[in-house]
C-alpha positions as CSV (number, residue, x, y, z in Angstrom):
1,X,24.2,129.7,54.1
2,X,27.7,127.6,55.4
3,X,27.1,126.4,58.5
4,X,30.0,126.6,60.9
5,X,31.7,123.0,61.9
6,X,30.8,121.8,65.4
7,X,33.8,122.3,67.9
8,X,34.5,119.6,70.3
9,X,36.7,120.4,73.5
10,X,39.7,118.2,72.8
11,X,41.2,116.2,75.2
12,X,44.6,114.3,75.5
13,X,45.4,111.1,73.8
14,X,43.8,108.2,75.6
15,X,41.5,110.3,77.7
16,X,37.8,110.3,77.8
17,X,36.8,113.9,76.4
18,X,35.2,115.7,79.3
19,X,31.9,117.2,79.1
20,X,32.1,120.9,78.9
21,X,34.8,123.9,78.4
22,X,34.6,124.5,81.7
23,X,35.2,121.0,83.4
24,X,38.3,120.5,80.9
25,X,39.9,123.7,82.1
26,X,39.1,122.7,86.1
27,X,40.8,119.4,84.9
28,X,43.7,121.0,83.4
29,X,44.1,123.9,86.1
30,X,47.5,123.3,87.7
31,X,49.4,122.7,84.7
32,X,48.7,126.4,83.5
33,X,51.4,130.0,83.8
34,X,50.2,132.4,86.6
35,X,48.8,134.3,83.4
36,X,47.1,131.4,81.6
37,X,44.9,130.7,85.2
38,X,44.0,134.0,85.1
39,X,42.5,133.5,81.9
40,X,41.0,129.9,83.2
41,X,39.5,131.4,86.4
42,X,37.5,134.3,84.2
43,X,36.5,131.3,81.4
44,X,35.3,129.3,84.5
45,X,33.3,131.9,86.0
46,X,32.1,134.3,83.5
47,X,31.3,132.1,80.6
48,X,27.9,133.8,79.4
49,X,30.5,136.6,78.9
50,X,33.0,134.9,76.9
51,X,30.9,133.1,74.5
52,X,30.0,136.7,73.3
53,X,33.9,138.4,73.5
54,X,36.2,139.3,71.5
55,X,40.5,138.1,72.7
56,X,41.0,141.4,73.7
57,X,37.8,142.0,75.7
58,X,38.7,138.9,77.6
59,X,42.4,140.0,78.1
60,X,41.4,142.8,79.7
61,X,38.5,141.2,82.2
62,X,41.3,138.9,82.4
63,X,43.9,141.4,83.4
64,X,46.3,139.7,80.8
65,X,47.3,140.5,77.2
66,X,45.6,139.1,73.9
67,X,48.5,137.3,73.1
68,X,48.3,135.1,76.4
69,X,44.9,134.5,75.7
70,X,45.5,132.9,72.4
71,X,48.5,131.1,73.9
72,X,45.8,129.4,76.2
73,X,43.5,128.5,73.9
74,X,46.5,126.4,72.0
75,X,47.4,125.0,75.5
76,X,44.2,123.5,75.2
77,X,44.6,121.8,72.2
78,X,42.3,125.0,70.3
79,X,43.8,125.9,66.9
80,X,43.2,129.7,68.3
81,X,40.6,131.4,70.4
82,X,37.7,131.7,67.9
83,X,37.9,127.6,68.5
84,X,38.1,127.8,72.3
85,X,35.2,130.7,71.9
86,X,32.9,128.3,69.5
87,X,33.2,125.6,72.6
88,X,32.1,128.5,75.3
89,X,29.0,129.0,72.5
90,X,28.1,125.4,72.6
91,X,28.4,125.1,76.4
92,X,26.5,128.3,77.2
93,X,23.4,126.8,74.7
94,X,23.3,123.8,76.6
95,X,23.2,125.5,80.0
96,X,20.3,127.7,78.6
97,X,18.2,125.2,76.3
98,X,16.1,124.0,79.2
99,X,14.1,127.2,80.9
100,X,15.0,127.1,84.9
101,X,12.3,125.8,86.8
102,X,10.8,128.4,89.3
103,X,11.9,131.4,87.2
104,X,9.2,133.9,86.1
105,X,7.9,134.2,83.0
106,X,6.9,138.2,82.9
107,X,8.3,141.0,81.6
108,X,11.6,141.5,80.7
109,X,13.6,144.5,82.9
110,X,14.2,146.5,79.6
111,X,13.8,146.9,76.0
112,X,16.0,144.9,73.6
113,X,17.3,148.3,72.8
114,X,18.6,149.0,76.2
115,X,21.3,151.6,76.3
116,X,24.4,151.7,78.8
117,X,22.7,152.4,81.8
118,X,19.8,149.8,81.4
119,X,22.5,147.1,80.7
120,X,24.7,147.5,83.4
121,X,21.4,147.7,86.0
122,X,20.5,144.2,84.1
123,X,24.1,142.9,84.5
124,X,24.0,143.5,88.6
125,X,20.4,141.7,88.7
126,X,21.6,138.8,87.1
127,X,24.8,138.7,89.4
128,X,22.6,138.4,92.2
129,X,20.4,136.0,90.7
130,X,23.2,133.9,89.8
131,X,24.9,134.5,93.6
132,X,21.7,133.3,94.7
133,X,22.0,130.0,92.6
134,X,25.2,129.0,92.7
135,X,25.3,129.6,97.2
136,X,24.6,126.6,98.7
137,X,22.4,126.5,102.2
138,X,24.8,124.5,103.7
139,X,27.9,126.5,102.6
140,X,25.5,129.7,104.3
141,X,25.6,128.2,107.3
142,X,29.0,127.2,108.0
143,X,29.6,130.6,107.5
144,X,27.0,132.0,109.6
145,X,27.9,129.2,112.4
146,X,32.3,130.4,111.7
147,X,31.1,133.9,112.2
148,X,29.0,133.5,115.3
149,X,31.3,131.7,117.2
150,X,34.5,133.0,116.5
151,X,36.3,134.7,119.5
152,X,38.1,137.1,116.8
153,X,37.4,138.1,113.4
154,X,39.5,139.6,110.7
155,X,38.3,140.5,107.3
156,X,41.4,140.8,104.7
157,X,40.8,143.1,101.4
158,X,42.5,145.1,99.5
159,X,42.4,147.7,96.7
160,X,38.8,147.8,95.8
161,X,38.1,145.1,98.3
162,X,38.8,147.7,101.4
163,X,36.0,149.1,101.0
164,X,33.8,146.0,101.9
165,X,35.8,144.2,104.2
166,X,35.7,147.7,106.1
167,X,31.3,147.6,105.7
168,X,31.4,144.1,106.6
169,X,33.1,145.0,109.6
170,X,30.9,147.7,110.5
171,X,27.9,145.0,110.1
172,X,29.8,142.9,112.4
173,X,30.6,145.5,115.0
174,X,27.2,146.5,115.3
175,X,26.1,143.2,116.4
176,X,29.3,143.5,119.0
177,X,31.5,141.0,117.5
178,X,35.3,141.9,117.4
179,X,36.4,142.1,113.9
180,X,39.4,144.0,112.4
181,X,40.1,144.6,109.0
182,X,43.7,143.9,106.9
183,X,43.4,146.3,103.7
184,X,47.4,147.3,103.1
185,X,50.9,145.8,104.1
186,X,51.1,148.5,107.1
187,X,52.9,147.7,109.9
188,X,49.5,148.0,111.6
189,X,48.0,145.5,109.6
190,X,51.2,142.9,109.9
191,X,50.6,143.3,113.6
192,X,47.5,142.5,113.2
193,X,48.2,139.0,111.3
194,X,50.8,138.5,113.9
195,X,48.0,138.1,116.3
196,X,46.3,135.3,114.4
197,X,45.7,132.3,116.6
198,X,43.0,129.1,116.8
199,X,40.6,131.2,118.1
200,X,40.0,133.6,115.2
201,X,38.1,133.3,112.0
202,X,40.2,134.8,108.8
203,X,37.6,136.1,106.3
204,X,39.3,137.1,102.9
205,X,37.4,138.8,99.8
206,X,38.8,138.8,96.6
207,X,38.1,140.2,93.0
208,X,40.4,138.6,90.4
209,X,43.9,137.8,91.5
210,X,44.1,137.8,95.3
211,X,45.9,140.2,96.7
212,X,49.8,138.5,98.1
213,X,48.8,140.0,101.2
214,X,45.4,138.3,101.4
215,X,47.5,135.0,100.1
216,X,49.2,135.5,103.2
217,X,46.9,136.3,105.6
218,X,44.9,133.0,104.6
219,X,48.3,130.6,104.5
220,X,49.3,132.5,108.1
221,X,45.6,131.5,109.3
222,X,46.3,127.8,108.1
223,X,49.3,127.6,109.7
224,X,47.9,128.3,113.2
225,X,45.1,126.6,112.8
226,X,42.7,129.2,113.0
227,X,39.0,129.0,110.7
228,X,39.1,130.3,107.2
229,X,36.7,131.6,105.2
230,X,36.8,133.1,101.3
231,X,34.2,135.3,99.4
232,X,35.4,135.6,95.9
233,X,34.3,136.2,92.4
234,X,36.7,133.1,91.0
235,X,36.0,129.5,91.7
236,X,39.6,128.7,90.8
237,X,40.9,131.4,93.1
238,X,44.3,131.2,95.6
239,X,42.5,131.5,98.5
240,X,39.3,129.6,97.9
241,X,42.2,126.4,97.8
242,X,43.5,127.7,101.6
243,X,39.6,128.1,102.7
244,X,37.6,126.1,105.0
245,X,34.4,127.8,103.9
246,X,33.9,129.7,100.3
247,X,31.0,131.5,99.4
248,X,31.2,132.7,95.4
249,X,29.5,135.8,94.2
250,X,29.3,136.6,90.6
251,X,31.1,139.5,89.4
252,X,29.8,139.8,85.4
253,X,29.6,143.1,84.1
254,X,29.2,145.1,80.7
255,X,31.1,148.3,82.3
256,X,35.2,148.9,83.0
257,X,35.1,147.7,86.2
258,X,34.2,144.2,88.0
259,X,30.1,144.3,89.4
260,X,30.4,144.3,92.8
261,X,26.6,144.5,93.8
262,X,26.0,140.7,94.3
263,X,28.9,141.0,97.2
264,X,27.5,143.8,98.5
265,X,24.0,141.4,99.2
266,X,25.9,138.4,100.6
267,X,27.7,140.1,103.0
268,X,24.7,141.7,104.4
269,X,22.8,138.5,104.0
270,X,25.3,137.2,105.8
271,X,25.2,139.4,108.5
272,X,21.7,139.4,108.8
273,X,21.7,135.3,109.4
274,X,24.2,135.9,112.3
275,X,21.9,138.7,113.7
276,X,18.9,136.0,113.1
277,X,20.6,133.3,115.4
278,X,19.5,136.0,118.5
279,X,17.4,138.7,117.3
280,X,16.4,139.4,120.8
281,X,20.4,140.0,121.7
282,X,20.8,142.2,119.1
283,X,17.6,144.3,119.2
284,X,18.7,146.4,121.6
285,X,22.2,147.2,120.2
286,X,20.1,147.6,117.0
287,X,17.5,149.8,117.9
288,X,19.8,152.0,119.4
289,X,21.6,152.4,115.8
290,X,18.6,153.3,114.2
291,X,17.9,156.2,116.5
292,X,21.3,157.5,115.6
């Protein structure tokens, strides 16, 4: 059987070849167009999926067209998408060549012939695990310190993120922390943004390309010397670049929407971290809530 030729990640003339496709994309990120940046973000954060997706599937996940995926591949120096995908597969194999230390060797969650329901659950399980691996303890401590010490909190999240912004506010309000939500470009939301000052912590929630309102909130916060935090599923996200503290969550999914299981786990863990700073102080409030 004929073996496929090994495809290496291209590098500009005179430059040292990067170790991986992900590293090469991140090094070139600022050179891409807006739609190409969407593809780049998705590949960097969802390499396991990209290694086995068609160009059409990748385009749908990255909210762009298959022609953009092909042009992006060529912009990196590949002949087309199949060559980029081969490079992604090589990086995927290198990542998974050695078992992760501490991982159990028990029975798999589901049989190999799992159905769509089981496949979705397995992806959510993997997302929580991947999120736990990528979030560092120092970043979490910084996030908890910022939340616990803020005089005012604004949680910005639009569309599908509006629900999680509202739920995060609910968790913080239970701890008697003053929090507001900005979820749409309404007059009320803009009024909340106008009150941002140096005593405010602005938390941006984002999936994929951030909404202009969320980016605006972060830029305004930076301008007014407020603290900023981003919770995102794309490490190259525009809001992450504007944030002092960034927490990443994995959102891989075989379904027609992104998975937000890890996001929900992350914000609940953050709220619990704040609670644990002074459990005795919060206990009476939480006990009263539980009795309702």
